[in-house]
C-alpha positions as CSV (number, residue, x, y, z in Angstrom):
1,M,0.0,0.0,0.0
2,S,1.4,3.4,-0.9
3,Q,2.5,5.9,1.7
4,S,0.0,8.7,2.2
5,T,1.0,10.8,5.2
6,T,2.8,14.1,5.6
7,L,4.3,15.0,9.0
8,Y,4.0,18.6,9.9
9,W,6.8,19.3,12.4
10,I,5.7,22.1,14.7
11,R,8.3,24.2,16.5
12,R,7.4,27.8,17.1
13,D,4.5,28.1,14.7
14,F,1.4,27.4,16.8
15,R,-1.2,28.6,14.3
16,L,-3.4,27.2,11.5
17,Q,-3.7,30.2,9.3
18,D,-0.9,31.9,7.4
19,N,1.3,28.9,7.9
20,A,3.7,28.0,5.1
21,A,4.6,24.5,6.2
22,L,1.0,23.5,7.1
23,N,-0.1,24.9,3.7
24,A,2.5,22.7,2.0
25,A,1.4,19.7,4.0
26,I,-2.2,20.1,2.9
27,L,-1.4,20.8,-0.7
28,S,0.7,17.6,-0.8
29,G,-2.6,15.7,-1.0
30,N,-1.6,13.5,1.9
31,A,-3.2,13.1,5.2
32,V,-1.5,15.4,7.7
33,L,0.0,14.3,11.1
34,P,1.0,17.3,13.3
35,V,4.0,16.5,15.5
36,F,5.8,18.5,18.3
37,L,9.2,17.3,19.6
38,W,10.6,18.5,22.9
39,E,14.2,18.6,21.8
40,E,16.0,17.7,25.0
41,E,19.6,18.2,23.7
42,S,18.8,21.8,22.5
43,E,17.2,22.5,25.9
44,S,20.3,21.5,27.8
45,T,22.4,24.2,26.1
46,D,23.1,27.7,27.5
47,W,20.0,29.0,25.8
48,G,17.5,26.4,26.6
49,M,14.1,27.8,27.3
50,G,13.7,30.0,30.4
51,S,11.0,29.5,33.0
52,A,8.5,32.0,31.5
53,S,9.0,30.5,28.0
54,R,8.4,27.0,29.3
55,W,5.2,28.1,30.9
56,W,4.0,29.7,27.6
57,L,5.0,26.5,25.7
58,H,3.0,24.3,28.1
59,R,-0.1,26.5,27.6
60,A,0.5,26.6,23.8
61,L,0.7,22.8,23.6
62,E,-2.6,22.6,25.6
63,E,-4.3,25.0,23.2
64,A,-2.8,23.4,20.1
65,S,-3.8,19.9,21.2
66,A,-7.4,21.0,21.8
67,A,-7.4,22.8,18.4
68,W,-6.2,19.7,16.5
69,H,-8.6,17.4,18.5
70,G,-11.5,19.7,17.6
71,R,-10.7,19.0,14.0
72,G,-10.8,15.3,14.6
73,G,-7.1,14.8,14.7
74,Q,-4.2,14.4,17.2
75,L,-1.1,16.4,18.0
76,V,1.6,13.9,18.5
77,I,4.0,15.0,21.3
78,R,7.4,13.4,21.9
79,S,10.4,14.1,24.1
80,S,13.4,13.5,21.9
81,R,17.2,13.5,22.3
82,D,17.6,12.9,18.5
83,P,14.9,14.6,16.4
84,L,16.1,12.8,13.2
85,E,15.7,9.4,14.9
86,T,12.3,10.3,16.3
87,L,11.0,11.7,13.0
88,L,12.2,8.6,11.1
89,E,10.4,6.4,13.7
90,L,7.2,8.5,13.3
91,C,7.5,8.3,9.5
92,K,7.7,4.5,9.8
93,Q,4.8,4.3,12.2
94,S,2.6,6.6,10.1
95,R,3.8,5.5,6.7
96,A,4.8,9.1,6.0
97,S,6.6,10.0,2.8
98,R,7.1,13.7,3.5
99,V,8.1,15.9,6.5
100,V,7.6,19.7,6.4
101,W,8.5,22.5,8.8
102,N,9.1,26.2,9.1
103,R,12.6,27.5,9.3
104,R,14.5,28.6,12.5
105,Y,17.5,31.0,12.4
106,E,19.5,30.5,15.6
107,A,22.8,28.9,14.7
108,D,22.5,25.7,16.7
109,L,18.9,25.1,15.6
110,R,19.7,25.9,12.0
111,G,22.5,23.3,12.1
112,L,20.2,20.8,13.7
113,D,17.5,21.4,11.0
114,A,20.0,21.0,8.2
115,Q,21.2,17.7,9.7
116,V,17.6,16.4,10.0
117,K,16.8,17.4,6.4
118,R,19.9,15.5,5.1
119,G,19.1,12.5,7.2
120,L,15.4,12.3,6.1
121,R,16.4,12.7,2.4
122,E,19.0,10.0,2.7
123,A,16.3,7.7,4.0
124,G,14.2,8.4,0.9
125,I,11.7,10.8,2.7
126,C,10.9,14.2,1.1
127,A,11.9,16.9,3.6
128,E,11.2,20.6,3.0
129,S,11.4,23.8,5.1
130,Y,9.7,27.1,4.5
131,Q,10.0,30.8,5.3
132,D,7.4,31.7,7.9
133,A,8.7,33.4,11.0
134,L,10.2,36.5,9.2
135,L,9.3,38.9,6.5
136,V,12.9,39.0,5.2
137,E,15.2,36.1,5.6
138,P,18.7,37.1,6.7
139,H,20.5,35.6,3.7
140,S,18.3,37.6,1.3
141,V,19.4,41.1,2.3
142,G,22.8,42.7,2.4
143,T,24.8,45.8,1.7
144,G,26.0,46.7,-1.8
145,D,29.2,44.7,-1.3
146,G,27.3,41.7,0.0
147,K,28.1,42.2,3.7
148,P,25.5,42.0,6.5
149,Y,24.0,45.2,7.9
150,K,25.2,46.3,11.3
151,V,23.1,49.5,11.4
152,Y,19.3,49.5,11.4
153,T,18.6,52.5,9.2
154,P,20.2,51.2,6.0
155,F,18.7,47.8,6.7
156,W,15.2,49.4,7.0
157,K,15.8,51.4,3.7
158,A,16.8,48.2,2.0
159,C,13.6,46.4,3.1
160,Q,11.0,49.1,3.2
161,N,10.2,49.1,-0.5
162,R,9.8,45.3,-0.5
163,E,6.1,44.5,-0.6
164,P,5.5,42.0,2.2
165,E,4.0,38.7,1.0
166,T,0.3,38.5,1.5
167,P,-0.8,36.1,4.2
168,I,-1.2,32.5,3.1
169,N,-4.8,31.4,2.9
170,V,-4.3,27.9,4.2
171,P,-7.1,25.7,2.7
172,L,-8.2,24.2,6.0
173,D,-11.4,22.9,4.2
174,K,-9.1,20.5,2.3
175,L,-7.2,19.3,5.4
176,R,-7.3,15.6,5.8
177,L,-5.9,14.5,9.2
178,A,-4.1,11.2,9.6
179,H,-6.0,8.8,11.9
180,T,-3.4,6.8,13.8
181,S,-2.9,5.0,17.1
182,I,0.6,6.5,17.5
183,K,1.3,7.2,21.1
184,S,1.7,10.8,22.2
185,A,3.4,11.8,25.4
186,P,1.2,13.7,27.9
187,I,2.1,17.4,28.0
188,E,2.8,17.1,31.8
189,S,5.5,14.5,31.1
190,L,7.7,17.2,29.5
191,H,7.9,18.9,32.9
192,L,7.6,22.4,31.4
193,L,5.9,24.2,34.3
194,P,8.4,25.6,36.8
195,K,8.4,24.1,40.3
196,H,8.1,27.6,41.7
197,T,4.4,28.6,41.7
198,W,5.4,32.0,40.4
199,Y,4.2,31.0,37.0
200,K,0.6,31.0,38.2
201,K,0.6,34.8,38.0
202,L,1.1,34.5,34.3
203,D,-2.2,32.6,33.9
204,T,-4.0,35.8,35.0
205,C,-2.1,38.0,32.6
206,W,-2.2,36.1,29.3
207,R,-4.4,34.2,27.0
208,V,-2.2,31.9,24.9
209,G,-3.1,30.8,21.4
210,E,-3.9,31.9,17.9
211,T,-7.4,33.2,18.6
212,A,-6.1,35.4,21.5
213,G,-3.3,36.7,19.4
214,L,-5.5,37.6,16.4
215,E,-8.0,39.4,18.7
216,L,-5.2,41.4,20.3
217,M,-3.8,42.3,16.9
218,R,-7.2,43.5,15.6
219,A,-7.9,45.6,18.7
220,F,-4.5,47.2,18.5
221,L,-4.9,48.0,14.8
222,R,-8.4,49.3,15.3
223,E,-7.8,51.4,18.5
224,R,-4.2,52.3,19.1
225,V,-2.1,52.3,15.9
226,P,-3.0,55.9,14.7
227,L,-1.4,57.3,17.9
228,Y,1.2,54.6,18.3
229,D,4.1,57.1,17.8
230,Q,2.8,59.2,20.7
231,R,1.7,56.5,23.1
232,R,4.2,53.7,22.7
233,D,6.6,55.3,25.2
234,L,4.1,55.8,28.0
235,P,4.2,52.7,30.3
236,G,1.1,53.8,32.2
237,D,-0.9,53.8,29.0
238,N,-2.2,50.9,26.9
239,G,-0.4,52.1,23.8
240,T,1.7,49.2,22.6
241,S,0.6,46.0,20.8
242,R,1.8,43.4,23.3
243,L,2.1,41.1,20.3
244,S,5.7,40.1,20.9
245,P,5.0,36.7,22.5
246,Y,2.4,35.8,19.9
247,L,4.9,36.7,17.1
248,H,7.7,34.7,18.9
249,W,5.6,31.6,19.3
250,G,4.0,31.9,15.9
251,H,0.4,32.3,17.1
252,V,0.3,35.2,14.8
253,G,2.6,35.5,11.7
254,P,4.5,38.6,10.7
255,R,2.9,38.5,7.2
256,T,-0.5,38.7,8.9
257,V,0.5,41.7,11.0
258,A,2.2,43.6,8.2
259,Y,-0.6,43.0,5.8
260,A,-3.4,43.9,8.3
261,L,-1.5,47.0,9.2
262,K,-1.3,48.2,5.6
263,Q,-5.0,47.3,5.0
264,A,-6.3,49.0,8.1
265,Q,-4.1,52.2,8.0
266,D,-2.4,54.6,5.7
267,I,1.1,53.2,6.2
268,N,2.7,56.6,5.6
269,E,1.0,58.1,8.6
270,R,3.4,58.5,11.5
271,G,1.8,56.0,13.9
272,P,1.5,53.0,11.5
273,L,4.9,53.7,10.0
274,V,6.6,53.7,13.4
275,Y,4.9,50.4,14.2
276,L,6.0,48.9,10.9
277,K,9.6,50.0,11.6
278,E,9.3,48.1,15.0
279,L,8.4,45.0,13.1
280,Y,11.5,45.4,10.9
281,W,13.6,46.0,14.1
282,R,12.7,42.5,14.9
283,E,13.8,41.4,11.4
284,F,17.1,43.3,11.9
285,A,17.7,41.5,15.2
286,Y,17.5,38.1,13.3
287,N,19.7,39.5,10.6
288,V,22.4,40.3,13.2
289,L,22.0,37.0,15.0
290,Y,22.2,35.0,11.8
291,H,25.4,36.6,10.5
292,F,27.0,36.9,13.9
293,P,26.0,33.8,15.9
294,H,28.5,34.4,18.7
295,T,26.6,37.6,19.9
296,P,24.3,36.0,22.6
297,T,27.4,35.7,24.8
298,E,30.1,37.8,23.1
299,P,30.0,41.5,22.0
300,L,29.7,42.2,18.3
301,R,32.4,44.8,18.8
302,P,35.3,42.6,20.0
303,E,37.1,45.3,21.9
304,F,34.4,45.2,24.5
305,K,35.6,41.8,25.6
306,D,38.1,43.8,27.8
307,F,35.5,46.2,29.2
308,P,36.0,46.6,33.0
309,W,32.6,45.3,34.2
310,Q,32.3,45.1,38.0
311,A,30.2,41.9,38.3
312,D,28.6,41.7,41.8
313,E,25.9,39.1,42.6
314,T,24.4,41.2,45.4
315,V,24.1,44.2,43.1
316,L,22.5,42.1,40.4
317,Q,20.0,40.6,42.8
318,H,18.8,44.0,44.0
319,W,18.2,44.9,40.4
320,Q,16.4,41.6,39.6
321,L,14.1,42.0,42.6
322,G,13.2,45.7,41.9
323,E,15.1,47.0,44.9
324,T,17.3,49.7,43.4
325,G,15.6,52.7,45.0
326,Y,14.8,54.2,41.5
327,P,11.0,53.8,41.1
328,I,11.0,53.5,37.3
329,V,13.6,50.7,37.4
330,D,11.9,48.9,40.3
331,A,8.5,49.2,38.7
332,G,9.8,47.7,35.5
333,M,11.5,44.8,37.2
334,R,8.4,44.0,39.3
335,E,6.2,44.2,36.2
336,L,8.5,41.7,34.6
337,Y,8.4,39.3,37.5
338,A,4.6,39.5,37.9
339,T,3.6,39.3,34.2
340,G,6.5,37.9,32.2
341,W,6.6,41.1,30.2
342,M,7.9,44.7,30.4
343,H,7.1,47.9,28.6
344,N,9.7,48.6,25.9
345,R,10.6,52.1,27.1
346,V,11.2,50.7,30.6
347,R,13.2,47.8,29.2
348,M,15.7,50.4,27.8
349,V,15.8,52.3,31.2
350,V,16.4,49.2,33.4
351,A,19.0,47.8,31.0
352,S,20.9,51.1,30.8
353,F,20.8,51.3,34.6
354,L,22.2,47.8,35.1
355,V,25.1,48.2,32.6
356,K,26.0,51.8,33.1
357,H,25.0,53.0,36.5
358,L,25.8,49.7,38.1
359,L,28.5,48.5,35.6
360,Q,27.1,44.9,35.6
361,P,27.9,42.7,32.6
362,W,25.2,42.9,29.9
363,Q,25.1,39.1,29.7
364,D,23.8,38.9,33.3
365,G,20.9,41.2,32.4
366,A,20.2,39.2,29.2
367,R,20.1,35.9,31.1
368,W,17.5,37.3,33.6
369,F,15.3,38.6,30.8
370,W,15.7,35.3,29.0
371,D,14.4,33.4,32.1
372,T,11.5,35.8,32.9
373,L,10.1,37.1,29.6
374,V,7.3,35.2,27.9
375,D,8.5,36.8,24.7
376,A,12.2,35.8,25.3
377,D,13.6,35.8,21.8
378,L,17.4,35.2,21.4
379,A,17.7,37.6,18.5
380,S,15.8,40.5,20.0
381,N,17.1,39.9,23.5
382,T,20.7,39.9,22.3
383,L,20.3,43.0,20.1
384,G,18.6,44.9,22.9
385,W,21.2,44.2,25.5
386,Q,24.2,44.9,23.3
387,W,22.5,48.1,22.2
388,S,22.2,49.2,25.8
389,A,25.8,48.2,26.6
390,G,27.1,50.0,23.5
391,C,28.9,46.9,22.2
392,G,26.5,45.7,19.5
393,A,24.9,46.6,16.2
394,D,23.6,50.1,15.9
395,A,24.4,50.5,19.6
396,A,23.7,53.5,21.8
397,P,26.9,55.6,22.1
398,Y,28.8,55.1,25.3
399,F,28.0,58.5,26.6
400,R,24.2,57.9,26.3
401,I,23.2,57.0,29.8
402,F,19.5,57.2,30.6
403,N,18.7,59.3,33.6
404,P,16.0,57.2,35.3
405,I,14.5,60.2,37.1
406,L,14.1,62.2,34.0
407,Q,12.8,59.2,32.0
408,S,10.2,58.6,34.7
409,R,9.1,62.2,34.8
410,K,8.9,62.5,31.1
411,F,7.1,59.2,30.3
412,D,5.1,58.6,33.5
413,A,4.4,62.1,34.7
414,D,1.3,61.3,36.7
415,G,2.9,58.2,38.2
416,R,0.2,55.7,37.0
417,Y,2.8,53.1,36.1
418,L,4.8,53.6,39.2
419,K,1.8,53.3,41.5
420,R,0.6,50.2,39.8
421,W,3.8,48.3,40.6
422,L,5.1,50.1,43.7
423,P,2.0,50.2,46.0
424,E,4.3,51.2,48.9
425,L,4.6,54.6,47.2
426,E,1.0,55.0,46.3
427,S,0.2,57.7,48.9
428,L,3.1,59.9,47.7
429,P,2.2,63.0,45.6
430,A,3.0,62.4,41.9
431,E,5.6,65.2,41.9
432,Y,7.7,63.2,44.4
433,L,7.2,59.7,43.0
434,H,10.1,59.8,40.6
435,A,12.8,60.5,43.2
436,P,11.2,59.7,46.6
437,W,14.4,60.2,48.5
438,E,14.2,63.9,47.6
439,T,10.8,64.3,49.2
440,P,10.6,66.6,52.2
441,N,10.4,64.7,55.5
442,A,7.0,66.2,56.4
443,I,5.5,64.9,53.2
444,L,7.1,61.5,53.7
445,Q,5.7,61.3,57.3
446,S,2.3,62.3,56.1
447,A,2.4,59.6,53.5
448,G,3.7,57.0,56.0
449,I,6.8,56.2,54.0
450,R,10.3,55.7,55.5
451,I,13.0,55.7,52.9
452,G,15.3,52.8,53.6
453,K,12.5,50.8,55.3
454,D,9.3,51.0,53.4
455,Y,11.1,51.7,50.2
456,P,14.9,51.5,49.6
457,G,17.1,54.5,49.1
458,P,18.9,54.7,45.7
459,M,21.7,52.1,45.3
460,I,23.9,54.8,43.7
461,D,23.5,58.5,43.2
462,H,22.6,59.2,39.6
463,S,25.3,61.8,39.0
464,K,28.0,59.6,40.6
465,G,26.8,56.5,38.7
466,R,26.9,58.4,35.4
467,A,30.4,59.8,36.2
468,R,31.7,56.4,37.1
469,A,30.3,54.9,33.9
470,L,31.9,57.7,31.8
471,E,35.2,57.2,33.5
472,A,35.1,53.4,32.9
473,F,34.3,54.0,29.2
474,D,37.1,56.7,28.9
475,R,39.6,54.3,30.5
476,F,38.4,51.6,28.2
477,K,38.8,53.7,25.1
């Protein structure tokens, strides 16, 4: 009897619509068997999934399993030390002649996927991969002399006139699911949920899945994009899209977002254009990671290997716990721990504070974000931290040191964001919220706040921290 099954290998593409690999699986004419492999070897590396990502994946698998079951099929889940061996086994069990998947771009995963493709083809199985996670694949764009871009603006100029592909209209009405008795591992057996019950907070903050992601996208495009350029920097305002985890996990594809943005708005208007450029900043991050795969742990600018960081575990911990004495920094770190997400303007402030005021290695900040962000993305995380430290692509100049007090006053003038995450300061008048240690004693007493007891004093004076950072950079130069 002839083989008649196509395996659709799911990785970070938990959606049915606008999905290149799923579309190819359906158009193959074969019955489709969706498969997810928990790749144990990849997860034992330095950049195995962090705690927040593992929580999101657990919920994504629950949602995806229910979606496939609702269509009369089964999502086969396996824990695998050798994806090639596991896929060959599943092909044999399901009599599959074809395996399809959407491409990944991290160096280790790219190498693994290439090895799997070779192995499957050598075994006589058709293996194909597709562009799905990005609008512009890194190997398809470069400078005039063929080199990769290290600066965002020329990268954006090279990409902006490219018309994004229209979303793929996956013919789900033609989907034939494979009916098989192949065993699937229970999601719980992957042990994704952290032992610490901290993750339960995330269940109150996020709806995981394709439906939730599309609803969020439509509401954002309908209500907030026109003023995005004005509201995106206000952490107390609901002005951003919050789509980053849905894009990372493939609940919503970048083609869908870019196309919907252009359909719903005049793309040349300031708000929509700024948001489109944000999408391409994500693309730029993957471009840098693809061409410079060492950057998650090493600076793009090699001279920064010798920068005199002053690594201190106690200092790092105060920052992680939101106990620096600077309200905008502490609010951001507490938002991160409570929700698995942080407003982008605040991400820049807390990162600058760690690497410049406190002179802590940027890698330590990157690892904390990696563990606690539900949108933890190796490309974006690496680019952002190297930008803050001044050692990466299109990096902030060494003398650009965010003043956390001015940033707070400018972008959270009424203190809505600060009060949300620092309830111990809620009774303080807004004008004193941004630097509470400067508050007159009578007002502090009236508010029932003791600096150093109810809320910490600043870890370091801003002017001294700035001067120390500039001195370190001057010595380094």
